[in-house]
N, C-alpha and C positions, 0 to 999 in steps of 0.2 A: 419488416421485423417489428415485433411487439416491444414496447419500451415501458419499463417500470421506473418511475422517477421523472424528474423534470430536467430538461437540458439547461445548463447554466448560461447566464449572460456573460460571455467571455469578453465583452467590450469593457467590463468594469475592472478586470484584473491585469496584472503585469507578470511577465516571466521572471522567475527567480532561479539563480544557478542551483544545481543539484549537488548535495553533499555525497561523497563516495566513501566506500569502505575505508576505514582508518580514521575517519573523522569522529572525535569523541561523542558528538551529539547522537550518533547512531548506536552507541554502545551502552546506554543506560535507559531505564524506564523514564518516559516523559511525564511531565507534570500535568495533573488534572486541570481541565478548564473549569473555572468558577464564574467567569463573566461572559455573558452571551450578549454581545452588542456589536457596534460598528467595527471595532478592531478585529473581532473574530470573523465577521462577515467579509471584511477586506482580505483576511488571511485565506479564507475559503475560496474567494474569487481568484486570488493569486495562485492557489494550489491547482485549481481547475485549468487555468491558462498554462501553467508550467507542465502539468500532466499531458495536456493535449500537444503542446509544442515538442515534448520529448517522446511523443507517441507511446505513452504508457496507458495502462488500464486502471491503475491505482496509484495514489501518492500519499505518503504520511508526512505530517508537518516537519518531523525531524529530518526528512530528506531535503528540505530547503532551509535547514539550520534552525528551525523553531522548536523549542523544547515544550511542546504542548500535545496533549492526547487528541489529535484530530486526523482523520484521513478522508480523502475523497476517492470516488471510483466512477468509472464508466466502462463497464465490463460485461461481456456476454456470458451467458451460461451455456451449457452443452446442448440446450434445446433451441438456441438461437434467440433467446430473449435478452434484450439489452437492459442492464441495470445501471442507473445513474443516481448518485447521492453522496451524502456526507454523513459520517458518524463521529460524534464528539464523545470522548471518554468511553471508548468501546471496551466491552468485556465479552470474550468468547465463551459461549456455553460449553461445559463439559458434556460430551455426547455419551449416551448410554452405549455400552459395548456392542449391543445389537445394531446400533446405527453406524458404527465405525467401519465403513467399507473403505479401505485404502485405495487410492489412485496414485500410481507412480507415473508422473509425467514431467516433462521438461519445465523448469521454472527459471525465470530471469528476474532482474531487478534494475531499476534505473540507477541505483546506487552501486551497482556492480556492472557497469555498462559493457555490453557485448558478450557477457558470459551466461551460459545456460548449463543446467545440470538436472538430472532426474532426481526428484524428491517425492517420497511417499507422503501424502496428506489425506485426511478423510475427505470423501467426495461430497460431504454435506457439512454446512456450518451455520451457526446461529450467532449473531452479534447483537448485543444490547447496548444502547447508549442514548445520546441525544442528537437532535438535529442542530443546525446553526442558531436556532432561536431558543434552545433549551428544552424543547418538547421531546418526551421519551420516544424512541424508535426501536423497533426490532427488525433486523434484516436477516433473512434466510437465503441461503444460496446453495446451489448444487454444482457439481462439475467444476469447470474453470472458474466460475464466480465464487464457489466455496474456497478454492485455492486463493483467490484474490483477498477475500475477507480475512482468511487466516494469515496471509502474508503481511497485509497492512497492519493488523493487530500486533503481529510479531514485532514489526518496526517500532511501534509505540511502547513495547515492552523491552526494547533494547536488543532485539535479535534481527540479524539478516538471515536470509534463507541459507546462505553458505555456512552459517553457524550450525545448521542442522545436518550438514553433510559429513561424510567420512573425511579424514585428513587428506587422503589422496584426491577425492573429488573436490574438496575446497581448494587445494593447491592447483588443480586443473582449472577451476573457475577463475582463480586469480591470474593464472597464466593467460587464459583467454582474454581477460580484461586488459592485461598489460600489452597484449599484441594489437589492440584496436584503439582507434581514436574515437571518443564519444561523439555522437552527432548532435549533441546539445552542450550548452555551457555547464561546466562543473566547477565546484569549489576545490581548488588544489589543497592537498594535505601538506602541511609543513614537515 
C-alpha cells in the first residue's frame, strides 16, 4: 500500500478519553491555534495514540476535550492509498458545483460510538491549514479520505455527522450508540 505522509512515533503520546455527543466542547467552533511549539506537538502525539487505540481513521482535538483547531488522520482513500498527517486551523475549500459529486455512504464517529448512518458528502475535498510546526499545508482527498477530511473539519466547526442527518436518522444513530458499550474509554456526560 502506498503511503502519503509520515507514520507518527506513538511512543511519545498518551491515550486520552474521548468526549461523546452531549459534551459541550463538541458543540461550538474551536479556537484557532496561534502557538506552534512543544505543547501543540504533545497534543498531536496524544491525538495519534488515542485515534489508534480507538481504531479510528481521524480525530479532532475537541474529541479529547481540547478546544483547539487541530485534527489528525490515518485514512485510506478509495484507491488504497494510506494518508497520514495533521492539519492545524483547517479550512475546507468550497467546491465548484462541477466538482461536487455526492457519495452517500455509511459514516461513524468515535464521539458517537457504535452508531453508523448513511450521509451524502462530496467525494472530493481540499483542506488548507498548517502542520504542527506552522508550515502551510494543502491536503486533497477523494472517496473515503475526502469524507474523513470533511468529518474532522466539521468537528472543529462544532458539528457532528449526526447533526447533518434527518431527525429520524439522528434518533436511530443515538439509539445505536445507547445500545452498545464503547470499546475505548470515554468522558461521561453529566
